[in-house]
C-alpha positions as a printed Julia matrix, in Angstrom:
161×3 Matrix{Float64}:
 250.3   239.35  80.46
 253.71  237.64  80.33
 252.09  234.3   81.28
 249.75  234.5   78.28
 252.59  235.32  75.87
 254.86  232.62  77.33
 252.03  230.08  77.08
 251.45  231.01  73.43
 255.15  230.47  72.72
 254.98  227.01  74.29
 251.83  226.0   72.38
 253.33  227.2   69.08
 256.27  224.83  69.64
 253.96  221.93  70.48
 251.81  222.49  67.4
 254.93  222.08  65.22
 255.85  218.71  66.76
 255.1   215.61  64.69
 253.73  213.67  67.72
 251.13  216.42  68.2
 250.29  216.69  64.51
 249.76  212.91  64.26
 247.83  212.55  67.54
 244.08  211.95  67.47
 243.6   211.73  71.25
 245.44  214.31  73.37
 245.35  214.3   77.16
 246.21  217.49  78.97
 244.94  219.49  81.94
 242.88  222.57  82.8
 245.54  224.95  84.11
 245.82  226.49  87.54
 246.92  230.14  87.86
 250.63  229.24  88.2
 250.75  226.84  85.23
 251.1   227.19  81.46
 247.67  228.38  80.29
 245.73  225.56  78.63
 242.13  226.78  78.05
 242.82  228.67  74.77
 244.74  225.67  73.38
 242.01  223.24  74.47
 239.29  225.35  72.84
 241.31  225.75  69.63
 241.83  222.0   69.16
 238.73  220.38  70.69
 236.87  220.23  67.36
 239.66  218.49  65.45
 241.23  216.29  68.16
 239.78  214.26  71.0
 240.84  216.34  74.01
 240.89  214.69  77.42
 241.17  216.24  80.87
 242.03  214.5   84.15
 239.67  213.71  86.97
 240.97  212.67  90.36
 239.33  209.43  91.43
 240.6   208.27  94.8
 244.37  207.94  94.45
 244.31  207.84  90.64
 243.66  209.94  87.57
 241.17  209.06  84.87
 240.86  211.13  81.72
 237.5   212.27  80.33
 236.61  213.8   76.97
 236.27  217.57  76.97
 233.09  218.95  75.4
 233.04  222.75  74.99
 229.24  222.78  75.4
 229.6   221.26  78.87
 232.79  223.06  79.86
 234.54  222.11  83.07
 233.67  222.21  86.75
 236.02  222.36  89.73
 237.1   218.96  90.98
 239.71  217.87  93.47
 242.19  220.61  94.38
 240.06  223.14  92.42
 241.22  221.76  89.06
 238.75  221.97  86.17
 237.4   218.54  85.19
 235.52  217.51  82.05
 232.29  215.5   82.1
 232.54  213.41  78.93
 233.23  209.73  78.45
 236.21  208.17  80.19
 239.1   207.16  77.94
 241.37  204.18  78.69
 245.1   205.03  78.98
 246.02  202.89  75.97
 243.88  205.09  73.67
 245.85  208.26  74.44
 248.25  209.2   71.62
 249.87  212.18  73.35
 249.82  213.46  76.92
 250.85  216.97  77.92
 251.88  216.99  81.57
 252.2   219.85  84.07
 254.89  219.99  86.72
 256.46  222.17  89.37
 259.84  221.64  87.69
 261.42  219.65  84.86
 264.96  218.9   83.83
 266.54  218.65  80.41
 266.55  214.83  80.55
 262.76  214.65  80.93
 262.72  214.4   84.72
 259.6   215.81  86.32
 258.77  217.07  89.78
 255.02  217.12  90.4
 253.03  218.39  93.34
 253.87  215.36  95.47
 250.78  213.17  95.29
 251.99  210.85  92.49
 248.76  211.04  90.45
 250.52  211.5   87.11
 253.21  208.88  87.78
 250.52  206.28  88.55
 248.69  207.15  85.33
 251.77  207.44  83.11
 253.01  203.97  84.0
 249.83  202.63  82.33
 249.84  205.07  79.41
 252.06  204.3   76.39
 251.49  207.76  74.85
 254.2   210.22  73.85
 254.79  212.43  76.92
 255.43  216.16  76.75
 256.2   218.13  79.89
 255.45  221.84  79.7
 256.69  224.61  81.93
 257.86  228.2   82.04
 261.6   228.8   81.51
 262.24  229.35  85.22
 260.85  225.86  85.98
 263.41  224.14  83.74
 266.56  222.98  85.52
 269.68  221.16  84.4
 268.84  218.34  86.78
 266.17  217.58  89.39
 266.1   214.65  91.81
 264.13  211.7   90.4
 263.25  208.36  91.93
 262.81  204.98  90.24
 259.0   205.31  90.11
 259.16  208.77  88.46
 258.16  208.6   84.79
 260.34  210.68  82.45
 258.92  212.81  79.69
 259.82  212.15  76.06
 260.4   215.89  75.65
 260.06  219.07  77.71
 258.91  222.35  76.18
 259.3   225.78  77.78
 259.27  229.37  76.63
 262.58  231.15  75.95
 264.17  232.86  78.93
 264.22  236.66  78.63
 267.6   238.18  77.76
 269.77  239.05  80.74
 270.24  242.75  81.25
C-alpha cells in the first residue's frame, strides 16, 4: 500500500514539471515490484502523449510505442515490453529513468548492465530519475561514462518518530 501512495506522490510532482507538460514523446519503463509503480501513470497518459517503453536488444535498449490495446509482454529480465513502432532516441522529449539509487546531483546507480547509460548518451531528452526516498543519497559513486539526470524526484521521507 505504501508503494502505491509513494508512487502517486512522485507522479504528482512529475505532472507539475514544465518538461513533462511540454513533452509529446515520453520514454519510461514498465516497473518491477521494487520500483516506483509506472502502469497507472502510463495508462493515464497514453492517449494524450506518445508513451515509449524499453526493449532490450542485445547490449542496448530501444524504445517502442506503448499501445494499451496490445499491452506489454515479459521481455529480458522479466520487464514488460511494448510492441509498437520503434522510436529513435532523438525524438524523445522526456525520459523517466529507474535506478537502484540516485544522488542529489543527478547521479544514478543502475542494475549494473549499462543499458540506460548506452541509450542516454544518444538521447538529448530531459532526464528525470525517479526513486523512493530511501533510494536517494547525498552522493553515490559515479564514473565518467555514467549519465547524470537533469532532476531526481522521490517521495517525501516519513517523519522520524
